[in-house]
C-alpha positions as CSV (number, residue, x, y, z in Angstrom):
1,M,12.3,-13.5,-10.4
2,E,10.1,-16.4,-10.4
3,K,6.3,-16.7,-11.7
4,L,3.9,-18.9,-10.3
5,D,1.5,-20.6,-12.3
6,D,-2.2,-20.1,-11.0
7,S,-2.8,-23.3,-9.5
8,K,0.5,-23.5,-7.2
9,L,-0.5,-19.8,-6.1
10,E,-4.0,-21.3,-5.3
11,I,-2.8,-23.8,-3.1
12,I,-0.3,-21.4,-1.3
13,L,-3.4,-18.5,-0.8
14,T,-5.5,-21.7,0.4
15,G,-3.3,-22.6,3.4
16,H,-3.0,-18.8,4.2
17,E,-6.6,-18.6,4.5
18,I,-6.7,-21.6,6.7
19,W,-3.8,-19.9,8.6
20,L,-6.2,-17.1,9.2
21,E,-9.4,-19.0,10.1
22,T,-7.6,-21.1,12.7
23,N,-5.5,-18.5,14.4
24,K,-2.2,-19.5,13.1
25,K,-3.1,-22.8,14.2
26,E,-3.2,-24.9,11.1
27,G,-2.5,-23.9,7.4
28,K,0.0,-21.9,6.6
29,R,1.4,-18.3,6.3
30,A,1.7,-17.4,2.7
31,N,5.2,-16.5,1.5
32,L,5.1,-14.7,-1.7
33,M,8.8,-13.3,-1.0
34,N,10.8,-12.2,-4.2
35,L,8.1,-13.2,-7.0
36,D,6.6,-12.0,-10.4
37,L,3.3,-11.5,-9.7
38,R,2.5,-9.0,-12.5
39,G,-0.8,-10.1,-14.1
40,V,-2.3,-12.0,-11.3
41,C,-5.8,-11.8,-10.4
42,F,-6.3,-12.3,-6.7
43,R,-9.5,-11.1,-6.9
44,S,-10.4,-14.9,-8.8
45,I,-7.8,-17.1,-6.4
46,T,-8.7,-15.9,-3.2
47,K,-12.5,-15.9,-1.5
48,E,-12.3,-13.1,0.7
49,E,-9.7,-10.5,-0.4
50,N,-7.8,-11.1,2.6
51,L,-4.0,-11.2,2.2
52,S,-3.5,-10.0,6.0
53,E,0.2,-10.7,7.1
54,V,1.0,-12.4,3.4
55,L,5.3,-12.0,3.0
56,L,5.5,-10.2,-0.6
57,I,8.9,-8.8,0.6
58,G,10.6,-7.5,-3.0
59,S,7.8,-9.2,-5.1
60,N,6.9,-7.5,-8.3
61,L,2.9,-6.4,-8.2
62,N,3.3,-3.7,-10.9
63,G,0.0,-2.9,-12.0
64,V,-2.1,-5.8,-10.1
65,D,-5.5,-4.6,-8.7
66,L,-6.2,-5.1,-5.2
67,E,-8.7,-2.8,-4.7
68,R,-10.5,-3.0,-1.2
69,F,-8.1,-5.9,-0.2
70,N,-7.2,-6.7,3.4
71,L,-3.1,-6.3,3.4
72,E,-3.3,-5.4,7.6
73,N,0.2,-6.4,8.9
74,A,1.6,-7.4,5.3
75,S,5.3,-7.4,4.4
76,L,5.6,-5.5,1.3
77,S,9.1,-3.8,2.0
78,C,11.2,-3.4,-1.1
79,A,8.0,-4.7,-3.5
80,N,7.3,-3.0,-6.5
81,L,3.7,-2.0,-6.6
82,E,4.1,0.6,-9.4
83,N,0.8,1.4,-11.2
84,T,-0.9,-1.1,-8.6
85,N,-5.0,-0.3,-7.7
86,L,-4.5,-0.2,-3.6
87,D,-8.1,2.4,-3.7
88,C,-10.1,1.6,-0.5
89,A,-7.2,-0.9,0.4
90,N,-6.7,-2.3,4.1
91,L,-2.8,-1.1,4.8
92,V,-3.0,-0.5,8.4
93,H,0.5,-1.8,10.2
94,T,1.5,-2.8,6.9
95,D,5.6,-2.6,6.1
96,L,5.9,-0.8,2.8
97,S,9.5,0.5,3.9
98,K,11.6,0.9,0.5
99,A,8.3,-0.1,-1.6
100,N,8.2,1.7,-5.2
101,L,4.2,2.7,-5.2
102,K,5.0,5.5,-8.1
103,K,1.6,6.2,-9.6
104,A,0.2,3.8,-6.9
105,D,-3.9,4.3,-6.7
106,L,-3.9,4.7,-2.8
107,S,-7.2,6.8,-2.7
108,N,-9.3,5.7,0.6
109,A,-6.9,3.4,1.7
110,D,-6.3,3.0,5.1
111,L,-2.2,3.3,6.0
112,S,-2.7,4.1,9.5
113,H,0.8,3.1,11.5
114,A,1.7,1.5,8.3
115,N,5.8,2.2,7.5
116,L,6.4,3.7,4.3
117,S,9.8,5.0,5.1
118,H,12.3,5.3,2.4
119,A,9.4,4.4,-0.1
120,D,9.1,6.2,-3.5
121,L,5.2,7.3,-3.9
122,E,6.1,9.9,-6.9
123,S,3.1,10.7,-8.6
124,A,0.9,8.4,-6.3
125,N,-2.7,9.0,-5.6
126,L,-3.1,9.5,-2.0
127,E,-6.6,11.3,-2.3
128,S,-8.8,11.0,1.4
129,A,-6.0,8.3,2.6
130,N,-5.5,7.6,6.0
131,L,-1.6,8.5,7.3
132,D,-2.5,8.4,10.8
133,Y,0.5,7.5,12.5
134,T,2.2,6.4,9.4
135,K,5.7,6.6,9.3
136,L,7.1,8.5,6.2
137,Y,10.5,9.1,6.8
138,K,12.6,9.9,3.9
139,T,9.7,9.2,1.5
140,N,9.1,10.6,-1.7
141,L,6.1,12.5,-2.1
142,Q,6.5,14.3,-5.1
143,K,3.9,15.0,-7.4
144,A,1.6,12.8,-5.2
145,N,-2.0,13.8,-4.6
146,I,-2.9,14.2,-1.2
147,A,-5.8,16.5,-1.6
148,K,-9.4,16.4,-2.0
149,R,-10.6,16.4,-5.7
150,N,-12.3,19.5,-5.9
151,K,-14.1,21.0,-9.0
152,N,-13.0,24.3,-7.4
153,K,-9.4,25.5,-7.9
154,R,-7.1,24.9,-5.3
155,K,-4.1,27.3,-4.1
156,P,-0.8,25.5,-4.6
157,G,-0.2,23.4,-1.6
158,E,-3.6,23.7,-0.1
159,L,-5.2,19.9,1.4
160,S,-8.1,18.9,2.1
161,C,-9.1,18.0,5.4
162,H,-10.0,13.7,3.9
163,T,-5.9,13.2,3.9
164,T,-4.9,12.9,7.5
165,F,-1.3,12.8,9.0
166,R,-2.2,12.9,12.7
167,G,1.0,12.1,14.2
168,A,2.8,10.9,11.3
169,D,6.8,10.6,11.0
170,L,7.2,13.2,8.4
171,T,11.1,13.7,9.1
172,N,12.8,14.3,5.4
173,A,9.8,13.6,3.8
174,I,10.2,14.7,0.3
175,F,7.4,16.6,-0.9
176,S,6.6,18.7,-4.4
177,K,8.1,22.4,-4.2
178,N,4.6,24.2,-3.4
179,I,4.0,21.9,-0.3
180,T,5.0,23.1,3.1
181,L,4.6,21.3,6.3
182,D,3.0,24.0,7.5
183,Y,-0.1,22.9,6.0
184,F,0.5,19.5,8.6
185,V,-0.3,20.7,11.7
């Protein structure tokens, strides 16, 4: 897996920003597929924390901080996002199919209309995340935190109203043993 130096990455992301600002008439869509991006500080490279529509298919972003980034319509299928900080990120309509999101922080993230089919979210933090109309077909949600933090003790499987699944496709989704689909209706 190739690793880019920061100057080359900055050129690619600057072209992407121009592409977005000019409604795709100038610049070029960022193609960061199958790259080793571990340790990259995107915040210091991008001006507006906007990676919408970026191509990150199969890339390794293990442990990267993408808190509050806009990744709307991005392609992240088969990407390694283990331990990645995506707190408050915009992931609307993002393709995260077959992605590794183990132990990722997706708290307060907007994942509405995202595709998480076949993704691995084991031990991920989805507290207060928006999963409305998200595709979760055969998604591993074992040990994932899908409840609101609460000082009061919850009963096993009890969810808060802050994590939403309205219209989500939960077909064959894999939950921890103490969670049942009865809580999602």
